[in-house]
mmCIF file of the N, C-alpha and C atoms, coordinates in Angstrom:
data_MODEL
# 
_entry.id   MODEL 
# 
loop_
_atom_site.group_PDB 
_atom_site.id 
_atom_site.type_symbol 
_atom_site.label_atom_id 
_atom_site.label_alt_id 
_atom_site.label_comp_id 
_atom_site.label_asym_id 
_atom_site.label_entity_id 
_atom_site.label_seq_id 
_atom_site.pdbx_PDB_ins_code 
_atom_site.Cartn_x 
_atom_site.Cartn_y 
_atom_site.Cartn_z 
_atom_site.occupancy 
_atom_site.B_iso_or_equiv 
_atom_site.pdbx_formal_charge 
_atom_site.auth_seq_id 
_atom_site.auth_comp_id 
_atom_site.auth_asym_id 
_atom_site.auth_atom_id 
_atom_site.pdbx_PDB_model_num 
ATOM 1   N N  . MET A 1 1  ? 151.481 81.805  93.672  1.00 0.00 ? 1  MET A N  1 
ATOM 2   C CA . MET A 1 1  ? 150.822 82.939  94.327  1.00 0.00 ? 1  MET A CA 1 
ATOM 3   C C  . MET A 1 1  ? 150.887 82.701  95.840  1.00 0.00 ? 1  MET A C  1 
ATOM 4   N N  . ASP A 1 2  ? 151.396 83.667  96.518  1.00 0.00 ? 2  ASP A N  1 
ATOM 5   C CA . ASP A 1 2  ? 151.517 83.488  97.965  1.00 0.00 ? 2  ASP A CA 1 
ATOM 6   C C  . ASP A 1 2  ? 150.223 83.881  98.677  1.00 0.00 ? 2  ASP A C  1 
ATOM 7   N N  . SER A 1 3  ? 150.189 83.583  99.927  1.00 0.00 ? 3  SER A N  1 
ATOM 8   C CA . SER A 1 3  ? 148.996 83.794  100.749 1.00 0.00 ? 3  SER A CA 1 
ATOM 9   C C  . SER A 1 3  ? 148.589 85.265  100.813 1.00 0.00 ? 3  SER A C  1 
ATOM 10  N N  . LEU A 1 4  ? 149.567 86.132  100.873 1.00 0.00 ? 4  LEU A N  1 
ATOM 11  C CA . LEU A 1 4  ? 149.279 87.575  100.938 1.00 0.00 ? 4  LEU A CA 1 
ATOM 12  C C  . LEU A 1 4  ? 148.631 88.068  99.639  1.00 0.00 ? 4  LEU A C  1 
ATOM 13  N N  . GLU A 1 5  ? 149.138 87.539  98.528  1.00 0.00 ? 5  GLU A N  1 
ATOM 14  C CA . GLU A 1 5  ? 148.578 87.924  97.212  1.00 0.00 ? 5  GLU A CA 1 
ATOM 15  C C  . GLU A 1 5  ? 147.152 87.389  97.067  1.00 0.00 ? 5  GLU A C  1 
ATOM 16  N N  . GLN A 1 6  ? 146.925 86.168  97.531  1.00 0.00 ? 6  GLN A N  1 
ATOM 17  C CA . GLN A 1 6  ? 145.568 85.593  97.482  1.00 0.00 ? 6  GLN A CA 1 
ATOM 18  C C  . GLN A 1 6  ? 144.607 86.413  98.340  1.00 0.00 ? 6  GLN A C  1 
ATOM 19  N N  . THR A 1 7  ? 145.047 86.767  99.518  1.00 0.00 ? 7  THR A N  1 
ATOM 20  C CA . THR A 1 7  ? 144.218 87.570  100.406 1.00 0.00 ? 7  THR A CA 1 
ATOM 21  C C  . THR A 1 7  ? 143.915 88.921  99.766  1.00 0.00 ? 7  THR A C  1 
ATOM 22  N N  . SER A 1 8  ? 144.914 89.507  99.141  1.00 0.00 ? 8  SER A N  1 
ATOM 23  C CA . SER A 1 8  ? 144.732 90.797  98.468  1.00 0.00 ? 8  SER A CA 1 
ATOM 24  C C  . SER A 1 8  ? 143.725 90.664  97.323  1.00 0.00 ? 8  SER A C  1 
ATOM 25  N N  . ASN A 1 9  ? 143.820 89.601  96.557  1.00 0.00 ? 9  ASN A N  1 
ATOM 26  C CA . ASN A 1 9  ? 142.867 89.363  95.453  1.00 0.00 ? 9  ASN A CA 1 
ATOM 27  C C  . ASN A 1 9  ? 141.452 89.163  95.979  1.00 0.00 ? 9  ASN A C  1 
ATOM 28  N N  . MET A 1 10 ? 141.358 88.403  97.059  1.00 0.00 ? 10 MET A N  1 
ATOM 29  C CA . MET A 1 10 ? 140.039 88.188  97.657  1.00 0.00 ? 10 MET A CA 1 
ATOM 30  C C  . MET A 1 10 ? 139.444 89.511  98.147  1.00 0.00 ? 10 MET A C  1 
ATOM 31  N N  . LEU A 1 11 ? 140.256 90.312  98.786  1.00 0.00 ? 11 LEU A N  1 
ATOM 32  C CA . LEU A 1 11 ? 139.772 91.597  99.283  1.00 0.00 ? 11 LEU A CA 1 
ATOM 33  C C  . LEU A 1 11 ? 139.353 92.498  98.127  1.00 0.00 ? 11 LEU A C  1 
ATOM 34  N N  . ASP A 1 12 ? 140.096 92.463  97.032  1.00 0.00 ? 12 ASP A N  1 
ATOM 35  C CA . ASP A 1 12 ? 139.715 93.245  95.840  1.00 0.00 ? 12 ASP A CA 1 
ATOM 36  C C  . ASP A 1 12 ? 138.364 92.794  95.308  1.00 0.00 ? 12 ASP A C  1 
ATOM 37  N N  . ARG A 1 13 ? 138.159 91.464  95.246  1.00 0.00 ? 13 ARG A N  1 
ATOM 38  C CA . ARG A 1 13 ? 136.863 90.947  94.749  1.00 0.00 ? 13 ARG A CA 1 
ATOM 39  C C  . ARG A 1 13 ? 135.729 91.312  95.687  1.00 0.00 ? 13 ARG A C  1 
ATOM 40  N N  . VAL A 1 14 ? 135.986 91.229  96.986  1.00 0.00 ? 14 VAL A N  1 
ATOM 41  C CA . VAL A 1 14 ? 134.959 91.605  97.976  1.00 0.00 ? 14 VAL A CA 1 
ATOM 42  C C  . VAL A 1 14 ? 134.637 93.089  97.846  1.00 0.00 ? 14 VAL A C  1 
ATOM 43  N N  . GLN A 1 15 ? 135.681 93.907  97.693  1.00 0.00 ? 15 GLN A N  1 
ATOM 44  C CA . GLN A 1 15 ? 135.465 95.344  97.557  1.00 0.00 ? 15 GLN A CA 1 
ATOM 45  C C  . GLN A 1 15 ? 134.681 95.666  96.285  1.00 0.00 ? 15 GLN A C  1 
ATOM 46  N N  . GLN A 1 16 ? 135.006 94.975  95.206  1.00 0.00 ? 16 GLN A N  1 
ATOM 47  C CA . GLN A 1 16 ? 134.284 95.177  93.949  1.00 0.00 ? 16 GLN A CA 1 
ATOM 48  C C  . GLN A 1 16 ? 132.819 94.769  94.114  1.00 0.00 ? 16 GLN A C  1 
ATOM 49  N N  . ARG A 1 17 ? 132.591 93.657  94.749  1.00 0.00 ? 17 ARG A N  1 
ATOM 50  C CA . ARG A 1 17 ? 131.219 93.167  94.951  1.00 0.00 ? 17 ARG A CA 1 
ATOM 51  C C  . ARG A 1 17 ? 130.429 94.124  95.849  1.00 0.00 ? 17 ARG A C  1 
ATOM 52  N N  . ILE A 1 18 ? 131.078 94.637  96.870  1.00 0.00 ? 18 ILE A N  1 
ATOM 53  C CA . ILE A 1 18 ? 130.409 95.607  97.755  1.00 0.00 ? 18 ILE A CA 1 
ATOM 54  C C  . ILE A 1 18 ? 130.024 96.838  96.949  1.00 0.00 ? 18 ILE A C  1 
ATOM 55  N N  . GLY A 1 19 ? 130.914 97.295  96.069  1.00 0.00 ? 19 GLY A N  1 
ATOM 56  C CA . GLY A 1 19 ? 130.601 98.436  95.218  1.00 0.00 ? 19 GLY A CA 1 
ATOM 57  C C  . GLY A 1 19 ? 129.408 98.163  94.316  1.00 0.00 ? 19 GLY A C  1 
ATOM 58  N N  . GLU A 1 20 ? 129.354 96.958  93.752  1.00 0.00 ? 20 GLU A N  1 
ATOM 59  C CA . GLU A 1 20 ? 128.216 96.561  92.910  1.00 0.00 ? 20 GLU A CA 1 
ATOM 60  C C  . GLU A 1 20 ? 126.927 96.528  93.712  1.00 0.00 ? 20 GLU A C  1 
ATOM 61  N N  . LEU A 1 21 ? 127.000 95.999  94.927  1.00 0.00 ? 21 LEU A N  1 
ATOM 62  C CA . LEU A 1 21 ? 125.819 95.921  95.775  1.00 0.00 ? 21 LEU A CA 1 
ATOM 63  C C  . LEU A 1 21 ? 125.322 97.317  96.177  1.00 0.00 ? 21 LEU A C  1 
ATOM 64  N N  . ILE A 1 22 ? 126.245 98.229  96.452  1.00 0.00 ? 22 ILE A N  1 
ATOM 65  C CA . ILE A 1 22 ? 125.870 99.597  96.801  1.00 0.00 ? 22 ILE A CA 1 
ATOM 66  C C  . ILE A 1 22 ? 125.178 100.264 95.602  1.00 0.00 ? 22 ILE A C  1 
ATOM 67  N N  . ALA A 1 23 ? 125.750 100.058 94.408  1.00 0.00 ? 23 ALA A N  1 
ATOM 68  C CA . ALA A 1 23 ? 125.139 100.626 93.203  1.00 0.00 ? 23 ALA A CA 1 
ATOM 69  C C  . ALA A 1 23 ? 123.738 100.048 92.980  1.00 0.00 ? 23 ALA A C  1 
ATOM 70  N N  . ARG A 1 24 ? 123.581 98.756  93.206  1.00 0.00 ? 24 ARG A N  1 
ATOM 71  C CA . ARG A 1 24 ? 122.269 98.123  93.058  1.00 0.00 ? 24 ARG A CA 1 
ATOM 72  C C  . ARG A 1 24 ? 121.289 98.652  94.096  1.00 0.00 ? 24 ARG A C  1 
ATOM 73  N N  . LEU A 1 25 ? 121.758 98.830  95.314  1.00 0.00 ? 25 LEU A N  1 
ATOM 74  C CA . LEU A 1 25 ? 120.928 99.381  96.380  1.00 0.00 ? 25 LEU A CA 1 
ATOM 75  C C  . LEU A 1 25 ? 120.448 100.786 96.011  1.00 0.00 ? 25 LEU A C  1 
ATOM 76  N N  . ASP A 1 26 ? 121.349 101.616 95.498  1.00 0.00 ? 26 ASP A N  1 
ATOM 77  C CA . ASP A 1 26 ? 120.968 102.965 95.072  1.00 0.00 ? 26 ASP A CA 1 
ATOM 78  C C  . ASP A 1 26 ? 119.905 102.901 93.979  1.00 0.00 ? 26 ASP A C  1 
ATOM 79  N N  . GLN A 1 27 ? 120.100 101.996 93.020  1.00 0.00 ? 27 GLN A N  1 
ATOM 80  C CA . GLN A 1 27 ? 119.138 101.834 91.930  1.00 0.00 ? 27 GLN A CA 1 
ATOM 81  C C  . GLN A 1 27 ? 117.768 101.414 92.464  1.00 0.00 ? 27 GLN A C  1 
ATOM 82  N N  . LEU A 1 28 ? 117.766 100.460 93.384  1.00 0.00 ? 28 LEU A N  1 
ATOM 83  C CA . LEU A 1 28 ? 116.498 99.982  93.951  1.00 0.00 ? 28 LEU A CA 1 
ATOM 84  C C  . LEU A 1 28 ? 115.809 101.056 94.782  1.00 0.00 ? 28 LEU A C  1 
ATOM 85  N N  . GLU A 1 29 ? 116.579 101.872 95.485  1.00 0.00 ? 29 GLU A N  1 
ATOM 86  C CA . GLU A 1 29 ? 115.993 102.953 96.258  1.00 0.00 ? 29 GLU A CA 1 
ATOM 87  C C  . GLU A 1 29 ? 115.333 103.976 95.337  1.00 0.00 ? 29 GLU A C  1 
ATOM 88  N N  . GLN A 1 30 ? 116.004 104.314 94.235  1.00 0.00 ? 30 GLN A N  1 
ATOM 89  C CA . GLN A 1 30 ? 115.426 105.244 93.269  1.00 0.00 ? 30 GLN A CA 1 
ATOM 90  C C  . GLN A 1 30 ? 114.145 104.668 92.662  1.00 0.00 ? 30 GLN A C  1 
ATOM 91  N N  . GLU A 1 31 ? 114.199 103.391 92.302  1.00 0.00 ? 31 GLU A N  1 
ATOM 92  C CA . GLU A 1 31 ? 113.021 102.739 91.730  1.00 0.00 ? 31 GLU A CA 1 
ATOM 93  C C  . GLU A 1 31 ? 111.882 102.706 92.744  1.00 0.00 ? 31 GLU A C  1 
ATOM 94  N N  . ASN A 1 32 ? 112.194 102.403 93.977  1.00 0.00 ? 32 ASN A N  1 
ATOM 95  C CA . ASN A 1 32 ? 111.194 102.352 95.034  1.00 0.00 ? 32 ASN A CA 1 
ATOM 96  C C  . ASN A 1 32 ? 110.538 103.727 95.223  1.00 0.00 ? 32 ASN A C  1 
ATOM 97  N N  . ASN A 1 33 ? 111.360 104.768 95.264  1.00 0.00 ? 33 ASN A N  1 
ATOM 98  C CA . ASN A 1 33 ? 110.826 106.120 95.403  1.00 0.00 ? 33 ASN A CA 1 
ATOM 99  C C  . ASN A 1 33 ? 109.921 106.481 94.236  1.00 0.00 ? 33 ASN A C  1 
ATOM 100 N N  . SER A 1 34 ? 110.340 106.103 93.035  1.00 0.00 ? 34 SER A N  1 
ATOM 101 C CA . SER A 1 34 ? 109.535 106.363 91.844  1.00 0.00 ? 34 SER A CA 1 
ATOM 102 C C  . SER A 1 34 ? 108.198 105.620 91.919  1.00 0.00 ? 34 SER A C  1 
ATOM 103 N N  . LEU A 1 35 ? 108.248 104.368 92.332  1.00 0.00 ? 35 LEU A N  1 
ATOM 104 C CA . LEU A 1 35 ? 107.023 103.576 92.443  1.00 0.00 ? 35 LEU A CA 1 
ATOM 105 C C  . LEU A 1 35 ? 106.093 104.126 93.524  1.00 0.00 ? 35 LEU A C  1 
ATOM 106 N N  . ARG A 1 36 ? 106.665 104.590 94.622  1.00 0.00 ? 36 ARG A N  1 
ATOM 107 C CA . ARG A 1 36 ? 105.823 105.178 95.681  1.00 0.00 ? 36 ARG A CA 1 
ATOM 108 C C  . ARG A 1 36 ? 105.131 106.455 95.178  1.00 0.00 ? 36 ARG A C  1 
ATOM 109 N N  . ALA A 1 37 ? 105.875 107.272 94.455  1.00 0.00 ? 37 ALA A N  1 
ATOM 110 C CA . ALA A 1 37 ? 105.290 108.500 93.909  1.00 0.00 ? 37 ALA A CA 1 
ATOM 111 C C  . ALA A 1 37 ? 104.179 108.155 92.916  1.00 0.00 ? 37 ALA A C  1 
ATOM 112 N N  . ARG A 1 38 ? 104.418 107.162 92.077  1.00 0.00 ? 38 ARG A N  1 
ATOM 113 C CA . ARG A 1 38 ? 103.396 106.735 91.113  1.00 0.00 ? 38 ARG A CA 1 
ATOM 114 C C  . ARG A 1 38 ? 102.166 106.198 91.828  1.00 0.00 ? 38 ARG A C  1 
ATOM 115 N N  . GLN A 1 39 ? 102.387 105.433 92.890  1.00 0.00 ? 39 GLN A N  1 
ATOM 116 C CA . GLN A 1 39 ? 101.270 104.890 93.650  1.00 0.00 ? 39 GLN A CA 1 
ATOM 117 C C  . GLN A 1 39 ? 100.440 106.022 94.263  1.00 0.00 ? 39 GLN A C  1 
ATOM 118 N N  . GLU A 1 40 ? 101.099 107.028 94.810  1.00 0.00 ? 40 GLU A N  1 
ATOM 119 C CA . GLU A 1 40 ? 100.379 108.161 95.388  1.00 0.00 ? 40 GLU A CA 1 
ATOM 120 C C  . GLU A 1 40 ? 99.545  108.860 94.321  1.00 0.00 ? 40 GLU A C  1 
ATOM 121 N N  . THR A 1 41 ? 100.119 109.021 93.134  1.00 0.00 ? 41 THR A N  1 
ATOM 122 C CA . THR A 1 41 ? 99.390  109.649 92.035  1.00 0.00 ? 41 THR A CA 1 
ATOM 123 C C  . THR A 1 41 ? 98.171  108.821 91.656  1.00 0.00 ? 41 THR A C  1 
ATOM 124 N N  . LEU A 1 42 ? 98.356  107.514 91.556  1.00 0.00 ? 42 LEU A N  1 
ATOM 125 C CA . LEU A 1 42 ? 97.245  106.637 91.174  1.00 0.00 ? 42 LEU A CA 1 
ATOM 126 C C  . LEU A 1 42 ? 96.162  106.607 92.245  1.00 0.00 ? 42 LEU A C  1 
ATOM 127 N N  . VAL A 1 43 ? 96.547  106.631 93.506  1.00 0.00 ? 43 VAL A N  1 
ATOM 128 C CA . VAL A 1 43 ? 95.563  106.645 94.585  1.00 0.00 ? 43 VAL A CA 1 
ATOM 129 C C  . VAL A 1 43 ? 94.735  107.931 94.519  1.00 0.00 ? 43 VAL A C  1 
ATOM 130 N N  . ALA A 1 44 ? 95.414  109.051 94.269  1.00 0.00 ? 44 ALA A N  1 
ATOM 131 C CA . ALA A 1 44 ? 94.694  110.330 94.156  1.00 0.00 ? 44 ALA A CA 1 
ATOM 132 C C  . ALA A 1 44 ? 93.771  110.327 92.945  1.00 0.00 ? 44 ALA A C  1 
ATOM 133 N N  . GLU A 1 45 ? 94.252  109.803 91.821  1.00 0.00 ? 45 GLU A N  1 
ATOM 134 C CA . GLU A 1 45 ? 93.412  109.710 90.616  1.00 0.00 ? 45 GLU A CA 1 
ATOM 135 C C  . GLU A 1 45 ? 92.197  108.838 90.864  1.00 0.00 ? 45 GLU A C  1 
ATOM 136 N N  . ARG A 1 46 ? 92.414  107.721 91.552  1.00 0.00 ? 46 ARG A N  1 
ATOM 137 C CA . ARG A 1 46 ? 91.311  106.811 91.848  1.00 0.00 ? 46 ARG A CA 1 
ATOM 138 C C  . ARG A 1 46 ? 90.271  107.502 92.737  1.00 0.00 ? 46 ARG A C  1 
ATOM 139 N N  . ALA A 1 47 ? 90.735  108.230 93.733  1.00 0.00 ? 47 ALA A N  1 
ATOM 140 C CA . ALA A 1 47 ? 89.805  108.932 94.616  1.00 0.00 ? 47 ALA A CA 1 
ATOM 141 C C  . ALA A 1 47 ? 88.969  109.936 93.828  1.00 0.00 ? 47 ALA A C  1 
ATOM 142 N N  . THR A 1 48 ? 89.616  110.635 92.901  1.00 0.00 ? 48 THR A N  1 
ATOM 143 C CA . THR A 1 48 ? 88.897  111.588 92.066  1.00 0.00 ? 48 THR A CA 1 
ATOM 144 C C  . THR A 1 48 ? 87.868  110.877 91.191  1.00 0.00 ? 48 THR A C  1 
ATOM 145 N N  . LEU A 1 49 ? 88.252  109.762 90.611  1.00 0.00 ? 49 LEU A N  1 
ATOM 146 C CA . LEU A 1 49 ? 87.328  109.007 89.753  1.00 0.00 ? 49 LEU A CA 1 
ATOM 147 C C  . LEU A 1 49 ? 86.162  108.440 90.549  1.00 0.00 ? 49 LEU A C  1 
ATOM 148 N N  . VAL A 1 50 ? 86.429  107.960 91.758  1.00 0.00 ? 50 VAL A N  1 
ATOM 149 C CA . VAL A 1 50 ? 85.342  107.444 92.597  1.00 0.00 ? 50 VAL A CA 1 
ATOM 150 C C  . VAL A 1 50 ? 84.365  108.566 92.920  1.00 0.00 ? 50 VAL A C  1 
ATOM 151 N N  . GLN A 1 51 ? 84.895  109.742 93.251  1.00 0.00 ? 51 GLN A N  1 
ATOM 152 C CA . GLN A 1 51 ? 84.032  110.882 93.558  1.00 0.00 ? 51 GLN A CA 1 
ATOM 153 C C  . GLN A 1 51 ? 83.196  111.279 92.333  1.00 0.00 ? 51 GLN A C  1 
ATOM 154 N N  . ARG A 1 52 ? 83.842  111.343 91.178  1.00 0.00 ? 52 ARG A N  1 
ATOM 155 C CA . ARG A 1 52 ? 83.102  111.711 89.956  1.00 0.00 ? 52 ARG A CA 1 
ATOM 156 C C  . ARG A 1 52 ? 82.049  110.663 89.622  1.00 0.00 ? 52 ARG A C  1 
ATOM 157 N N  . ASN A 1 53 ? 82.366  109.398 89.862  1.00 0.00 ? 53 ASN A N  1 
ATOM 158 C CA . ASN A 1 53 ? 81.409  108.324 89.621  1.00 0.00 ? 53 ASN A CA 1 
ATOM 159 C C  . ASN A 1 53 ? 80.199  108.466 90.536  1.00 0.00 ? 53 ASN A C  1 
ATOM 160 N N  . GLU A 1 54 ? 80.447  108.773 91.800  1.00 0.00 ? 54 GLU A N  1 
ATOM 161 C CA . GLU A 1 54 ? 79.351  108.964 92.746  1.00 0.00 ? 54 GLU A CA 1 
ATOM 162 C C  . GLU A 1 54 ? 78.477  110.151 92.358  1.00 0.00 ? 54 GLU A C  1 
ATOM 163 N N  . GLU A 1 55 ? 79.122  111.230 91.923  1.00 0.00 ? 55 GLU A N  1 
ATOM 164 C CA . GLU A 1 55 ? 78.364  112.408 91.478  1.00 0.00 ? 55 GLU A CA 1 
ATOM 165 C C  . GLU A 1 55 ? 77.505  112.072 90.260  1.00 0.00 ? 55 GLU A C  1 
ATOM 166 N N  . ALA A 1 56 ? 78.068  111.339 89.318  1.00 0.00 ? 56 ALA A N  1 
ATOM 167 C CA . ALA A 1 56 ? 77.314  110.931 88.123  1.00 0.00 ? 56 ALA A CA 1 
ATOM 168 C C  . ALA A 1 56 ? 76.147  110.019 88.518  1.00 0.00 ? 56 ALA A C  1 
ATOM 169 N N  . ARG A 1 57 ? 76.394  109.094 89.440  1.00 0.00 ? 57 ARG A N  1 
ATOM 170 C CA . ARG A 1 57 ? 75.332  108.198 89.891  1.00 0.00 ? 57 ARG A CA 1 
ATOM 171 C C  . ARG A 1 57 ? 74.193  108.990 90.532  1.00 0.00 ? 57 ARG A C  1 
ATOM 172 N N  . SER A 1 58 ? 74.554  109.974 91.339  1.00 0.00 ? 58 SER A N  1 
ATOM 173 C CA . SER A 1 58 ? 73.524  110.810 91.988  1.00 0.00 ? 58 SER A CA 1 
ATOM 174 C C  . SER A 1 58 ? 72.708  111.571 90.957  1.00 0.00 ? 58 SER A C  1 
ATOM 175 N N  . ARG A 1 59 ? 73.386  112.115 89.953  1.00 0.00 ? 59 ARG A N  1 
ATOM 176 C CA . ARG A 1 59 ? 72.659  112.856 88.911  1.00 0.00 ? 59 ARG A CA 1 
ATOM 177 C C  . ARG A 1 59 ? 71.717  111.941 88.135  1.00 0.00 ? 59 ARG A C  1 
ATOM 178 N N  . VAL A 1 60 ? 72.190  110.741 87.827  1.00 0.00 ? 60 VAL A N  1 
ATOM 179 C CA . VAL A 1 60 ? 71.349  109.789 87.077  1.00 0.00 ? 60 VAL A CA 1 
ATOM 180 C C  . VAL A 1 60 ? 70.154  109.372 87.926  1.00 0.00 ? 60 VAL A C  1 
ATOM 181 N N  . GLU A 1 61 ? 70.377  109.101 89.209  1.00 0.00 ? 61 GLU A N  1 
ATOM 182 C CA . GLU A 1 61 ? 69.271  108.736 90.085  1.00 0.00 ? 61 GLU A CA 1 
ATOM 183 C C  . GLU A 1 61 ? 68.267  109.879 90.205  1.00 0.00 ? 61 GLU A C  1 
ATOM 184 N N  . ALA A 1 62 ? 68.758  111.114 90.268  1.00 0.00 ? 62 ALA A N  1 
ATOM 185 C CA . ALA A 1 62 ? 67.854  112.279 90.334  1.00 0.00 ? 62 ALA A CA 1 
ATOM 186 C C  . ALA A 1 62 ? 67.044  112.383 89.045  1.00 0.00 ? 62 ALA A C  1 
ATOM 187 N N  . MET A 1 63 ? 67.684  112.148 87.909  1.00 0.00 ? 63 MET A N  1 
ATOM 188 C CA . MET A 1 63 ? 66.947  112.208 86.630  1.00 0.00 ? 63 MET A CA 1 
ATOM 189 C C  . MET A 1 63 ? 65.885  111.116 86.580  1.00 0.00 ? 63 MET A C  1 
ATOM 190 N N  . ILE A 1 64 ? 66.234  109.931 87.042  1.00 0.00 ? 64 ILE A N  1 
ATOM 191 C CA . ILE A 1 64 ? 65.260  108.832 87.050  1.00 0.00 ? 64 ILE A CA 1 
ATOM 192 C C  . ILE A 1 64 ? 64.068  109.199 87.924  1.00 0.00 ? 64 ILE A C  1 
ATOM 193 N N  . GLU A 1 65 ? 64.314  109.779 89.090  1.00 0.00 ? 65 GLU A N  1 
ATOM 194 C CA . GLU A 1 65 ? 63.210  110.198 89.965  1.00 0.00 ? 65 GLU A CA 1 
ATOM 195 C C  . GLU A 1 65 ? 62.345  111.252 89.288  1.00 0.00 ? 65 GLU A C  1 
ATOM 196 N N  . ARG A 1 66 ? 62.980  112.222 88.620  1.00 0.00 ? 66 ARG A N  1 
ATOM 197 C CA . ARG A 1 66 ? 62.196  113.249 87.912  1.00 0.00 ? 66 ARG A CA 1 
ATOM 198 C C  . ARG A 1 66 ? 61.357  112.631 86.812  1.00 0.00 ? 66 ARG A C  1 
ATOM 199 N N  . LEU A 1 67 ? 61.939  111.682 86.078  1.00 0.00 ? 67 LEU A N  1 
ATOM 200 C CA . LEU A 1 67 ? 61.182  111.011 85.018  1.00 0.00 ? 67 LEU A CA 1 
ATOM 201 C C  . LEU A 1 67 ? 60.006  110.218 85.593  1.00 0.00 ? 67 LEU A C  1 
ATOM 202 N N  . LYS A 1 68 ? 60.223  109.550 86.720  1.00 0.00 ? 68 LYS A N  1 
ATOM 203 C CA . LYS A 1 68 ? 59.127  108.824 87.358  1.00 0.00 ? 68 LYS A CA 1 
ATOM 204 C C  . LYS A 1 68 ? 58.028  109.772 87.792  1.00 0.00 ? 68 LYS A C  1 
ATOM 205 N N  . THR A 1 69 ? 58.442  110.926 88.315  1.00 0.00 ? 69 THR A N  1 
ATOM 206 C CA . THR A 1 69 ? 57.465  111.926 88.752  1.00 0.00 ? 69 THR A CA 1 
ATOM 207 C C  . THR A 1 69 ? 56.678  112.444 87.568  1.00 0.00 ? 69 THR A C  1 
ATOM 208 N N  . LEU A 1 70 ? 57.359  112.733 86.472  1.00 0.00 ? 70 LEU A N  1 
ATOM 209 C CA . LEU A 1 70 ? 56.680  113.207 85.258  1.00 0.00 ? 70 LEU A CA 1 
ATOM 210 C C  . LEU A 1 70 ? 55.738  112.137 84.721  1.00 0.00 ? 70 LEU A C  1 
ATOM 211 N N  . GLU A 1 71 ? 56.170  110.900 84.767  1.00 0.00 ? 71 GLU A N  1 
ATOM 212 C CA . GLU A 1 71 ? 55.364  109.788 84.281  1.00 0.00 ? 71 GLU A CA 1 
ATOM 213 C C  . GLU A 1 71 ? 54.092  109.631 85.115  1.00 0.00 ? 71 GLU A C  1 
ATOM 214 N N  . ASN A 1 72 ? 54.233  109.790 86.421  1.00 0.00 ? 72 ASN A N  1 
ATOM 215 C CA . ASN A 1 72 ? 53.075  109.628 87.327  1.00 0.00 ? 72 ASN A CA 1 
ATOM 216 C C  . ASN A 1 72 ? 52.121  110.799 87.225  1.00 0.00 ? 72 ASN A C  1 
ATOM 217 N N  . THR A 1 73 ? 52.602  112.002 86.926  1.00 0.00 ? 73 THR A N  1 
ATOM 218 C CA . THR A 1 73 ? 51.721  113.165 86.850  1.00 0.00 ? 73 THR A CA 1 
ATOM 219 C C  . THR A 1 73 ? 51.155  113.350 85.461  1.00 0.00 ? 73 THR A C  1 
ATOM 220 N N  . GLY A 1 74 ? 51.710  112.680 84.473  1.00 0.00 ? 74 GLY A N  1 
ATOM 221 C CA . GLY A 1 74 ? 51.295  112.897 83.096  1.00 0.00 ? 74 GLY A CA 1 
ATOM 222 C C  . GLY A 1 74 ? 50.286  111.931 82.689  1.00 0.00 ? 74 GLY A C  1 
# 
């Protein structure tokens, strides 16, 4: 195998590897975008749950106060 053929083979391998790396990069970018979208969804869901939890806590505290008031007046 002469030097030109070796160089050509090396360039083919480099080109193939670059193609593989580009494909992997595309895959990782898609995965990253998907994970970011999922994270945004989860953050929004968490905010909703925190708000609902606070509302429930307020209602329970209000009920406890009403019960205490009824207990003291009864």
